[in-house]
C-alpha positions as a printed Julia matrix, in Angstrom:
254×3 Matrix{Float64}:
 -11.45   -9.12   -2.68
 -11.6    -5.49   -3.03
 -13.22   -4.53    0.45
 -12.26   -3.67    3.69
 -12.24   -6.26    6.58
 -13.24  -10.24    6.37
 -16.31  -11.45    4.81
 -18.13  -14.73    4.09
 -15.49  -17.36    4.69
 -12.66  -14.99    5.34
 -11.97  -16.01    8.58
 -11.99  -19.94    7.78
  -8.58  -19.38    6.45
  -5.59  -21.07    8.56
  -4.56  -17.52    9.7
  -8.07  -16.17   10.05
  -8.06  -16.23   13.85
  -5.29  -13.26   13.81
  -7.61  -11.0    12.24
  -8.34   -8.34   14.97
 -10.63   -5.66   13.84
  -9.83   -3.49   17.35
  -6.63   -1.51   17.04
  -4.71   -0.24   19.92
  -4.29    3.64   20.61
  -1.52    5.15   19.12
   1.57    5.06   21.31
   2.71    8.3    23.42
   5.34    9.07   21.15
   3.4     9.37   17.88
   0.7    11.39   19.42
   3.24   13.92   20.47
   4.39   14.07   17.21
   1.13   14.59   15.36
   0.74   17.33   18.32
   3.65   19.13   17.58
   2.99   19.6    13.71
   5.3    19.99   10.8
   9.02   20.2    11.61
  11.6    22.14    9.91
  13.26   20.58    7.0
  16.6    20.85    8.72
  15.85   18.65   11.93
  14.77   16.12    9.44
  16.67   13.13    7.93
  17.73   13.88    4.46
  17.62   11.16    1.58
  21.26   11.66    0.95
  22.0    10.85    4.56
  20.23    7.25    4.68
  23.31    5.24    5.74
  23.23    7.54    9.11
  20.0     5.22   10.05
  22.39    2.58   10.77
  24.17    4.57   13.19
  23.63    3.61   17.14
  21.32    6.03   18.94
  18.61    8.09   17.67
  18.2    10.43   14.99
  17.46   13.98   15.44
  13.64   13.34   14.48
  12.77    9.82   15.03
   9.05   10.78   14.82
   7.61   13.62   12.83
   7.09   14.69    9.78
   7.57   17.96    7.86
   8.11   19.47    4.48
  11.52   19.64    2.6
  13.57   22.09    0.79
  13.06   20.44   -2.59
   9.18   20.68   -2.32
   8.79   16.94   -1.06
   7.97   15.81    2.68
   9.42   13.47    4.8
   8.01   11.24    7.79
   9.48    9.45   10.3
   8.02    6.9    13.0
   9.46    4.52   15.51
   7.63    1.4    16.49
   8.81   -0.33   19.64
   8.28   -4.25   19.59
   8.5    -6.19   22.64
   9.16  -10.08   21.85
   9.81   -9.7    18.11
  12.7   -10.37   15.96
  13.95   -8.3    12.81
  13.87  -11.76   10.9
  10.38  -11.76   11.76
   9.6    -8.78    9.82
  11.67  -10.0     7.07
   9.54  -13.19    6.81
   6.39  -11.03    6.96
   7.51   -9.12    3.99
   7.73  -12.1     1.85
   4.46  -13.94    3.37
   1.59  -11.33    3.54
   1.93  -10.27   -0.21
   0.4   -13.8    -1.56
  -3.03  -13.46   -0.12
  -5.24  -10.37    0.39
  -6.55  -11.97    3.6
  -2.64  -11.84    5.02
  -2.6    -8.51    4.02
  -6.07   -7.28    6.05
  -4.31   -8.65    9.11
  -1.78   -5.85    8.99
  -4.27   -3.05    9.16
  -8.07   -4.12    9.6
  -9.3    -0.61    9.15
  -7.35    0.55    5.96
  -5.76   -2.47    3.88
  -7.84   -3.55    1.22
  -5.97   -6.21   -1.12
  -2.3    -7.29   -2.23
  -0.94   -9.1    -4.8
   2.52   -9.73   -6.24
   3.06   -8.51   -9.81
   5.0   -11.68  -10.6
   1.76  -13.73   -9.54
   4.11  -16.11   -7.86
   3.92  -17.08   -3.99
   5.76  -16.8    -0.76
   9.19  -16.01   -1.01
  12.04  -13.69   -1.18
  10.4   -10.16   -1.81
  13.67   -8.38   -2.71
  13.09   -7.61   -6.81
   9.54   -8.02   -6.56
   6.49   -5.84   -6.51
   3.58   -5.65   -4.7
   0.62   -4.31   -5.9
  -1.55   -2.93   -2.86
  -4.77   -1.42   -2.34
  -5.36    0.7     0.65
  -6.76    3.95    2.25
  -4.36    6.35    3.76
  -6.54    8.56    5.88
  -9.97    8.79    3.98
  -8.22    8.54    0.68
  -8.18    5.21   -1.58
  -4.85    4.61   -2.98
  -3.4     1.97   -5.52
   0.3     1.55   -4.84
   3.02   -0.41   -6.2
   5.79   -1.36   -3.81
   8.82   -1.97   -5.73
  11.29   -3.69   -3.15
  15.16   -3.23   -3.56
  18.02   -4.26   -2.01
  19.26   -1.96    0.88
  22.92   -1.82   -0.7
  21.09    0.24   -3.58
  20.47    2.77   -1.12
  23.92    2.33    0.5
  22.78    0.24    3.6
  24.95   -2.2     4.55
  23.14   -4.11    7.26
  24.29   -6.6     9.52
  23.28  -10.13   10.26
  21.53   -9.35   13.18
  19.37   -6.58   11.46
  16.71   -5.85    8.89
  16.32   -2.85    6.19
  13.2    -3.15    3.75
  13.59   -0.85    1.15
  11.33    0.16   -1.73
  10.73    2.39   -4.37
   6.85    3.69   -4.05
   4.84    4.48   -6.94
   1.46    3.99   -8.96
  -0.1     0.76   -9.45
  -1.95    2.01  -12.5
   0.84    4.63  -13.72
   4.42    4.17  -14.58
   4.95    6.81  -12.21
   7.16    6.77   -9.13
   6.49    9.14   -5.85
   8.95    8.25   -3.26
  11.05    6.0    -1.16
  10.48    3.88    1.88
  12.99    2.27    4.56
  11.98    0.1     7.54
  14.94   -0.28    9.7
  14.59   -3.11   12.36
  17.31   -3.92   14.79
  17.31   -5.76   18.15
  16.73   -3.73   21.52
  16.87   -5.61   25.14
  13.34   -7.05   25.13
  12.79   -7.27   21.23
  13.41   -5.05   18.33
  12.34   -1.44   17.2
  11.38   -0.7    13.97
  12.44    3.2    12.58
  10.34    3.86    9.58
  11.48    6.46    6.92
   9.51    8.07    3.98
  10.42   10.55    1.66
   7.74   11.34   -1.25
   7.24   14.13   -3.74
   9.02   16.92   -5.01
  12.3    15.51   -6.25
  11.29   12.06   -5.6
   8.59   11.74   -7.97
   9.93   10.29  -11.64
   8.51    8.49  -14.56
   9.71    4.49  -13.95
  12.36    4.08  -16.56
  12.06    7.72  -17.78
  14.55   10.83  -18.01
  15.29   14.04  -16.03
  13.05   16.03  -18.35
  10.25   13.44  -18.06
  10.71   13.59  -14.21
  10.22   17.17  -14.1
   7.26   17.3   -16.46
   5.27   14.7   -14.4
   5.78   16.28  -11.03
   2.9    18.59  -11.06
   0.64   15.99  -12.92
   1.64   13.26  -10.07
   1.14   15.32   -7.06
  -2.6    14.17   -6.69
  -1.05   10.54   -5.94
   0.68   11.55   -2.84
  -0.91   11.07    0.8
  -0.46   13.9     2.97
   2.17   13.42    5.63
   0.3    13.18    8.49
  -2.03   10.52    7.34
   1.08    8.6     6.34
   2.27    8.74    9.97
  -0.64    7.57   11.38
  -1.03    5.04    9.12
   2.31    3.61    9.39
   2.19    3.93   13.43
  -1.11    1.86   13.47
  -0.09   -0.99   10.99
   3.09   -1.39   12.63
   2.18   -1.52   16.14
  -0.74   -3.69   15.59
   0.94   -6.23   13.82
   3.82   -6.4    16.33
   1.05   -7.34   18.89
   0.77  -10.8    17.1
   3.87  -11.06   14.9
   5.56  -13.64   17.19
   2.75  -16.03   17.25
   2.05  -15.7    13.73
   5.7   -16.49   12.9
   5.86  -19.61   14.94
   2.66  -20.95   13.56
   3.45  -20.03    9.89
   7.4   -18.8     9.66
């Protein structure tokens, strides 16, 4: 099923009616971040300060991207989700990876396929690896998303919130290129997701390797990286799109 969109009998699945090829425009705050362009490294959230993501209020850069001092880059984007609960996203991350047709619901213009490396079905996602194929901008990517316990990154999340954390790497090579966090917290009318990515530079490493191997592989792994701008756009598109029907999807299948 390595193709974009639905074909043949894909829409005949129980959830096929949720495949919506038309996507809403980007939220204004995301458009402003793109118009502002790359931000200075000091105003971007540092990976060594990830615990601050759980603090009340907004960070200095809630939406934006830029190059970090070590040669990598950082991307931040907020998604406002009326009617959505953090627990719906916790369910989604354990449900979508068992069937590429589910994965395509998330971003009908960019998602190609998804499967669990362990070949098991629905269930908890922490400790598992999702192998996805997708477009980031115009670049076709084969990505291994290795979900980890938030505590590994120093995040102690309350029962009312959800933090989805993962090491991101190549699906074909034993090389990792970054980290992602999607922190979902409740709001007065639903929830908001605050997505953070740290990619490239010091975040590149050989899977189960050592510091010497990491330094050697970094220039070789650079072509595996998306552009920061494309990553910001992709994340904003997919999260806003799914949030529009996630409550109904969760009610029916959750």
